[in-house]
C-alpha positions in Angstrom: 15.3 71.0 -95.6 16.7 73.4 -98.2 19.7 73.0 -100.5 22.1 75.6 -101.4 20.3 76.3 -104.8 17.1 76.9 -102.7 15.3 73.9 -103.5 13.2 72.6 -100.5 12.7 68.9 -99.9 11.7 66.5 -97.1 13.1 63.4 -95.9 11.0 60.1 -96.4 11.6 56.3 -96.1 10.9 54.2 -99.0 12.0 50.9 -100.8 14.3 50.9 -103.8 12.0 49.7 -106.6 14.6 47.1 -107.7 16.5 46.0 -104.7 13.9 46.6 -102.0 16.3 48.3 -99.7 15.0 50.7 -97.4 16.5 54.2 -98.2 16.3 57.9 -97.4 14.5 59.7 -100.2 14.6 63.3 -100.6 11.2 64.3 -101.7 11.1 67.8 -103.3 8.6 70.2 -101.9 7.4 72.6 -104.5 6.8 76.4 -104.0 3.0 75.8 -104.4 3.1 73.2 -101.6 4.9 75.6 -99.3 2.4 78.4 -100.1 -0.5 76.0 -99.3 0.9 75.0 -95.9 1.5 78.6 -95.1 -2.1 79.5 -96.1 -3.2 76.6 -93.6 -1.4 78.4 -90.9 1.8 76.0 -90.9 4.9 77.6 -89.6 7.9 76.8 -91.7 11.6 76.5 -91.0 14.4 75.1 -92.9 17.4 73.0 -92.0 20.3 73.0 -94.4 20.9 70.0 -96.7 23.0 67.5 -94.6 24.8 66.4 -97.8 26.1 69.9 -98.7 29.6 70.9 -97.2 28.8 74.6 -97.4 25.1 75.2 -96.4 23.0 78.3 -96.9 22.8 80.8 -94.1 19.4 80.8 -92.5 17.7 83.2 -89.8 16.1 80.0 -88.3 19.4 78.4 -87.1 22.3 79.1 -84.8 25.6 80.8 -86.1 27.4 77.6 -85.7 25.0 75.9 -88.3 25.0 79.0 -90.6 28.7 78.2 -91.3 27.8 74.6 -92.5 29.5 72.6 -89.8 27.8 69.3 -88.8 24.8 69.9 -86.5 25.5 68.5 -83.1 21.8 68.5 -82.2 18.3 68.6 -83.4 15.5 71.2 -83.5 13.8 71.3 -79.9 10.5 71.1 -81.5 9.1 70.3 -84.9 6.1 68.3 -86.6 6.0 65.7 -89.1 2.6 65.8 -90.7 0.7 64.5 -93.8 -1.6 67.0 -95.4 -3.7 66.3 -98.4 -1.9 63.0 -99.1 1.6 64.3 -98.8 4.0 64.1 -95.9 6.3 66.9 -94.4 8.9 67.3 -91.7 11.3 64.4 -92.0 15.0 65.2 -91.8 18.4 64.1 -90.8 21.7 65.5 -89.7 25.2 64.4 -90.2 27.8 64.3 -87.4 30.6 62.3 -85.9 31.1 60.6 -82.6 32.9 62.9 -80.0 36.1 61.6 -78.8 35.9 59.3 -75.7 32.0 59.0 -75.8 30.4 55.6 -76.2 26.6 56.1 -76.1 24.4 58.2 -78.2 21.0 59.1 -76.5 18.0 61.1 -77.5 14.7 62.2 -75.6 11.6 63.8 -76.8 7.9 64.0 -76.2 5.5 62.8 -78.9 2.0 63.5 -79.4 0.2 62.2 -82.3 -3.3 63.1 -83.8 -4.7 60.7 -86.5 -1.8 58.5 -86.6 -3.6 55.4 -85.1 -5.5 55.4 -88.4 -2.4 55.1 -90.8 -0.4 52.1 -91.7 3.0 53.8 -91.3 5.7 54.4 -88.8 8.3 56.8 -87.7 12.0 55.7 -88.3 14.2 57.3 -85.6 18.0 56.4 -85.8 20.9 57.3 -83.9 24.6 56.8 -84.7 23.1 57.4 -88.2 25.2 57.6 -91.4 23.2 59.2 -94.3 26.2 60.7 -95.9 26.9 58.2 -98.6 26.6 59.9 -101.9 25.9 56.7 -103.9 23.8 54.7 -101.4 21.2 56.6 -99.3 20.2 53.4 -97.5 19.5 53.9 -93.8 22.3 52.8 -91.7 22.1 53.2 -87.9 20.3 51.8 -84.9 17.2 53.0 -83.3 13.4 53.0 -82.8 10.2 52.4 -84.9 7.0 53.9 -83.8 3.8 53.3 -85.3 2.1 50.3 -87.2 4.5 47.5 -87.0 2.5 44.6 -88.6 3.2 41.4 -86.5 4.2 39.0 -89.1 7.3 36.4 -89.1 9.4 37.8 -92.2 12.8 38.1 -93.5 13.5 41.2 -91.4 12.4 40.1 -88.0 8.9 40.3 -86.5 6.8 43.5 -86.0 4.3 44.3 -83.4 0.6 43.5 -83.4 -1.9 43.8 -86.2 -2.3 46.8 -88.6 -6.0 46.9 -87.4 -5.1 47.6 -84.0 -6.7 50.9 -82.8 -3.4 52.1 -81.3 0.3 51.5 -82.5 3.6 50.2 -81.3 7.3 51.1 -80.7 10.1 48.6 -81.4 13.6 48.6 -81.7 14.9 48.4 -85.4 18.6 48.2 -86.9 19.3 49.5 -90.4 22.1 48.9 -92.8 23.1 49.0 -96.3 20.7 46.3 -98.1 18.9 45.3 -94.9 17.1 45.9 -91.5 15.9 44.0 -88.6 13.1 44.3 -86.1 13.4 43.0 -82.4 10.2 41.6 -81.2 11.2 41.3 -77.7 11.3 45.1 -77.4 7.6 45.7 -78.6 5.4 47.9 -76.5 2.3 45.8 -75.1 -0.9 46.5 -77.2 -2.8 49.4 -75.9 0.1 51.3 -74.5 0.4 53.9 -77.5 -2.6 55.7 -79.0 -3.4 59.2 -80.3 -4.0 62.1 -77.7 -1.6 61.8 -74.8 1.9 63.0 -74.9 4.6 60.3 -74.3 8.2 61.0 -73.4 10.7 58.7 -75.3 14.2 58.0 -74.3 16.6 56.0 -76.6 20.1 54.9 -76.0 22.4 53.5 -78.6 26.1 52.6 -77.9 29.0 52.0 -80.1 29.0 48.2 -79.3 25.5 48.1 -81.0 23.3 47.6 -77.9 20.0 49.5 -78.1 17.4 50.2 -75.3 14.5 52.7 -75.0 11.7 53.5 -72.3 8.6 55.5 -72.2 7.2 57.9 -69.5 3.7 59.2 -69.3 2.6 61.7 -66.8 5.6 61.0 -64.7 5.1 57.2 -64.8 7.4 54.9 -66.7 4.7 52.7 -68.8 7.3 50.7 -70.6 11.0 49.8 -70.5 12.5 47.6 -73.2 15.0 44.9 -72.6 18.5 45.9 -74.1 19.2 44.2 -77.5 22.4 43.5 -79.2 22.3 44.2 -82.8 25.6 42.7 -83.7 24.5 39.2 -84.8 22.2 40.6 -87.6 24.4 43.5 -89.0 27.0 43.0 -91.5 28.3 46.3 -91.2 28.7 49.0 -88.4 30.3 52.4 -88.3 30.8 53.3 -84.6 32.0 56.7 -85.4 28.9 58.2 -86.8 26.8 60.8 -84.9 23.9 61.6 -87.1 20.3 61.6 -86.2 17.2 60.6 -88.3 13.6 61.6 -87.8 11.2 60.6 -90.7 8.3 58.4 -91.5 7.8 55.6 -94.1 6.4 56.5 -97.5 2.9 56.7 -99.0 2.9 60.1 -100.3 0.3 60.6 -103.0 -1.9 58.0 -101.6 -5.1 59.9 -101.1 -6.6 56.9 -99.1 -4.2 57.5 -96.5 -5.4 59.8 -93.7 -3.8 62.9 -92.7 -2.1 63.0 -89.2 0.4 65.2 -87.0 3.3 64.1 -85.0 4.2 66.7 -82.7 7.7 66.5 -81.3 8.7 68.8 -78.3 11.5 69.0 -75.8 13.8 67.2 -78.2 17.4 66.7 -77.1 20.1 64.5 -78.1 24.0 63.9 -77.0 26.5 61.7 -76.0 28.0 60.2 -72.8 
């Protein structure tokens, strides 16, 4: 993403050092980093800063987006990656729920390389509210994909051990000062791993129900049971319509391996 003053940044999820709250962090991406990525053959495109009312024009975006209006959709393809210990490609958009619509949905293909060897996960949220200028905590409902260590804790239960050679998907809810994982929605061990392309569909409705399913090679390999996040959430804004695609932190930790997450045929909308 790029701010109006030209400064580039990427979105990461990290924990507040004092409160422990999960938050969306804008990590600056420096000109030397950009030059290094381009030297490696990485093609770069920039989305406008979603927190700015008037975003800069970009040849990479549609005319509607150039005018700084809320983005109703996301790029049809993009990559989130770690290179030399630093992560790139996370982003979010701001929007509001269209009148009369009740369910926010997304669909995308995901192919990973090297992700099974990490200890991280993707955070993908719908009905996302990332616009609060004072508190950039995650606020929305959605899906976590990756290493979701299976331990009983204050935020629900994850899936499987970190040492598992594959990874998992699971419904997750986020709000200011908290989050919750839903173990009844965990993919079975061995379903997700590096290499094949998987198609994910996620539905989140304004009554706080969440469900997803995964298709590979035309076959449904997993369908989660719908879960109602109402009991755990202290706050919910059904009129948000933002979308979040990012990963957990770990930047600068050289012992973490590089990886790529290639998202293609990405679509989102309401019904």
